Structure formats: structure tokens, C-alpha cells
C-alpha positions as CSV (number, residue, x, y, z in Angstrom):
1,M,-32.6,24.4,-31.3
2,D,-30.6,21.7,-33.1
3,E,-31.1,18.6,-30.9
4,S,-28.2,16.8,-32.4
5,L,-25.8,19.7,-31.6
6,L,-27.3,19.9,-28.1
7,W,-26.5,16.3,-27.3
8,R,-23.1,16.5,-29.0
9,A,-22.3,19.5,-26.8
10,R,-23.2,17.5,-23.7
11,A,-21.0,14.7,-24.9
12,F,-18.2,17.2,-25.4
13,V,-18.6,18.5,-21.8
14,Y,-18.3,15.0,-20.5
15,Q,-15.3,14.1,-22.7
16,R,-13.5,17.3,-21.7
17,F,-14.1,16.4,-18.0
18,A,-12.8,12.8,-18.6
19,D,-9.7,14.1,-20.5
20,T,-8.7,17.0,-18.3
21,A,-10.7,16.8,-15.1
22,L,-12.1,20.3,-15.9
23,P,-15.2,21.4,-17.8
24,P,-15.0,23.4,-21.0
25,D,-16.1,27.0,-21.1
26,V,-18.4,28.7,-23.5
27,E,-15.5,29.8,-25.7
28,E,-14.1,26.3,-26.0
29,V,-17.5,24.9,-26.9
30,A,-18.0,27.6,-29.5
31,H,-14.6,27.0,-31.0
32,W,-15.0,23.2,-31.1
33,F,-18.4,23.3,-32.8
34,E,-17.6,26.4,-35.0
35,I,-20.5,28.4,-33.6
36,E,-20.8,31.8,-32.1
37,P,-20.3,32.1,-28.3
38,E,-23.9,33.2,-27.9
39,E,-25.1,29.9,-29.4
40,A,-22.8,28.0,-27.1
41,V,-24.4,30.0,-24.2
42,E,-27.8,28.9,-25.4
43,L,-26.6,25.3,-25.6
44,F,-25.4,25.4,-22.0
45,K,-28.6,27.0,-20.8
46,E,-30.7,24.4,-22.5
47,L,-28.6,21.5,-21.1
48,H,-29.0,23.1,-17.7
49,N,-32.8,23.4,-18.2
50,R,-33.0,19.8,-19.1
51,H,-30.9,18.8,-16.0
52,A,-28.2,17.4,-18.3
53,I,-25.6,19.7,-16.7
54,F,-25.8,22.2,-13.9
55,L,-24.5,25.7,-14.5
56,D,-23.4,28.5,-12.3
57,L,-25.8,30.8,-14.0
58,D,-24.0,34.0,-12.8
59,E,-20.9,33.0,-14.6
60,L,-22.3,30.6,-17.2
61,T,-19.8,28.0,-16.2
62,V,-20.4,24.3,-15.8
63,R,-20.7,23.7,-12.1
64,M,-21.7,20.0,-12.4
65,A,-21.9,17.3,-15.0
66,N,-22.7,14.5,-12.7
67,P,-20.7,12.8,-11.4
68,F,-18.0,15.5,-12.2
69,S,-17.7,18.8,-10.3
70,G,-16.4,21.9,-12.0
71,I,-15.2,23.3,-8.7
72,P,-12.9,21.8,-6.0
73,T,-14.8,19.8,-3.3
74,D,-14.1,17.5,-0.4
75,F,-14.5,14.5,-2.7
76,K,-11.3,14.0,-4.7
77,V,-10.9,11.1,-7.1
78,H,-7.5,10.2,-8.3
79,A,-7.6,8.2,-11.5
80,N,-5.7,8.0,-14.8
81,G,-3.1,10.4,-13.5
82,K,-5.5,13.2,-12.8
83,T,-7.5,14.5,-9.8
84,Y,-11.2,14.8,-10.4
85,F,-13.6,16.4,-8.0
86,A,-17.0,14.9,-7.3
87,N,-20.0,16.8,-6.2
88,C,-20.9,14.4,-3.3
89,A,-20.2,11.0,-1.8
90,W,-22.5,9.4,-4.4
91,D,-20.7,11.0,-7.3
92,M,-17.2,10.1,-5.9
93,L,-18.1,6.5,-6.6
94,G,-19.6,7.5,-10.0
95,I,-16.4,8.9,-11.4
96,P,-14.5,5.6,-11.5
97,A,-17.6,4.0,-12.9
98,A,-18.0,6.6,-15.6
99,L,-14.3,6.4,-16.5
100,H,-14.2,2.5,-16.3
101,T,-11.0,2.7,-14.2
102,D,-9.5,2.0,-10.8
103,A,-9.2,5.0,-8.5
104,V,-8.2,6.2,-5.1
105,I,-10.8,8.5,-3.4
106,E,-10.1,11.0,-0.7
107,A,-13.2,12.3,1.1
108,K,-14.1,14.1,4.3
109,F,-16.8,13.1,6.8
110,T,-19.4,15.8,7.0
111,E,-19.8,15.7,10.8
112,S,-16.3,15.3,12.0
113,N,-14.2,16.5,9.1
114,E,-12.0,13.4,9.4
115,S,-10.7,12.0,6.2
116,V,-11.3,8.6,4.5
117,Q,-9.5,7.0,1.6
118,L,-11.2,4.4,-0.5
119,E,-9.6,2.3,-3.2
120,I,-11.7,1.2,-6.2
121,K,-10.4,-1.8,-8.1
122,N,-12.2,-3.6,-10.9
123,G,-15.4,-1.7,-10.1
124,Q,-15.5,-2.6,-6.4
125,I,-14.5,-0.8,-3.2
126,A,-11.3,-2.6,-2.3
127,N,-10.8,-0.9,1.0
128,G,-11.7,2.2,3.1
129,V,-9.3,3.6,5.7
130,I,-9.9,6.5,8.0
131,L,-6.8,8.7,7.5
132,S,-7.1,11.2,10.4
133,R,-9.4,12.1,13.2
134,N,-10.6,15.5,14.2
135,S,-12.0,15.9,17.7
136,G,-14.4,18.7,16.6
137,E,-18.0,17.9,16.7
138,G,-20.3,19.0,13.9
139,S,-23.9,18.6,13.3
140,L,-25.9,17.1,10.5
141,S,-27.5,19.5,8.1
142,P,-31.1,18.4,7.5
143,T,-30.8,18.9,3.8
144,S,-27.2,17.9,2.9
145,E,-25.8,14.5,2.1
146,T,-23.4,13.2,4.7
147,L,-20.6,10.7,4.6
148,R,-19.9,9.2,8.0
149,P,-18.5,6.1,9.6
150,L,-21.1,3.5,10.6
151,A,-19.3,3.0,13.9
152,S,-21.3,6.0,15.1
153,L,-24.3,3.8,14.5
154,G,-22.9,0.7,16.2
155,A,-21.6,-1.0,13.1
156,Q,-18.0,-2.1,12.3
157,S,-15.6,0.8,12.4
158,D,-14.5,0.3,8.8
159,T,-18.0,0.4,7.3
160,L,-19.1,3.7,5.7
161,L,-22.6,5.2,5.3
162,V,-23.7,7.6,2.7
163,H,-26.9,9.2,3.9
164,F,-29.4,11.2,1.7
165,P,-31.9,13.1,3.9
166,L,-33.8,14.2,0.8
167,P,-35.4,11.9,-1.8
168,F,-33.9,12.0,-5.2
169,A,-37.0,13.8,-6.6
170,R,-36.2,16.8,-4.4
171,W,-32.4,17.1,-5.1
172,Y,-33.0,19.8,-7.8
173,D,-34.8,22.0,-5.3
174,D,-31.4,23.2,-4.2
175,L,-28.8,21.0,-6.0
176,V,-25.7,22.8,-4.7
177,F,-26.8,22.5,-1.1
178,T,-28.1,18.9,-1.5
């Protein structure tokens, strides 16, 4: 495999996410690099195998190019006039950093389904405001990342916690669930 083409294809995936908030598909990559669609599929698979992107293998579509999500999620990042989706609470902070821009983030707490809005200005979290409350009680999944207010742990009510129950080395055991 042409290593140069492989990494240019990865850069193209990221640039397409940055420009459009959506990943390119196999046909778009094939057209851009003037290669056959089958070769673009092999590029996608090799990038997936190297953990450079994460594919939905059934459809051969880009599911994740961290911090960007190729599908709608509960982590919306509004920046540069677009709405990006992040894979998780960690990635919702990574999108403004990757784009080098200010942003407004809308996310939902895993346990309560209440919403929070964060504003990112000059690379810093400027504020975080809980937008709504849901009286429903949920439970923590033992293997999924959670976003929750620290008030539930006795901290200030406007402080947020991102909890990772699995060490980073195990995230790829089941990346979609993690």
C-alpha cells in the first residue's frame, strides 16, 4: 500500500469533516484521488486497522475520525456556522481544539438526560449552564463514558465531570459502546 496516499486520504477525511461536518464516502475519496473505488475501500480499511479512523464495517462508512462523529450523537458542537457531532464528552472538547475556533457545545448528561451548554472561547471553557432538568433516574453503564454534574458528588453545581470507567488502553475493545 502506498503510505503517502494512505496518510493523504486520512488528511482528506479530516479536512472534509472540518469543511462540511460530514465524512467523505468511498466514492468521494476515489474521485478526489483519481483511484478506483475498490482502492478507496482498501485505504479506509487500512486506516481503520491502524486506528486512524473508525469504520462502520457493514457499510464501509466513516463512523469516527476522532474527535468527529460521522453519525448524530448527544454531543453537538456549533462552530464556524456548522453543527458537528462528537463521539463523546472528551471529543466534544476536542472539536473546537482541532478547528482552532470558539464553539458552543450542547450535550446531555448520561444519567439524567438533562442538557448542558458549554461555551468555548479562546481555547477555554467560558461557561457551562444546565439547560433543562429531567426527573427520570438513569443508571451508569459500567463501560460507557458519562457526563454528569459534580453536584451529585457534593461539588459546586456548575462544575462538570467527565468520567471514563475504562482505561484508554481498553477503549478499542468496543469503541462504539465506550
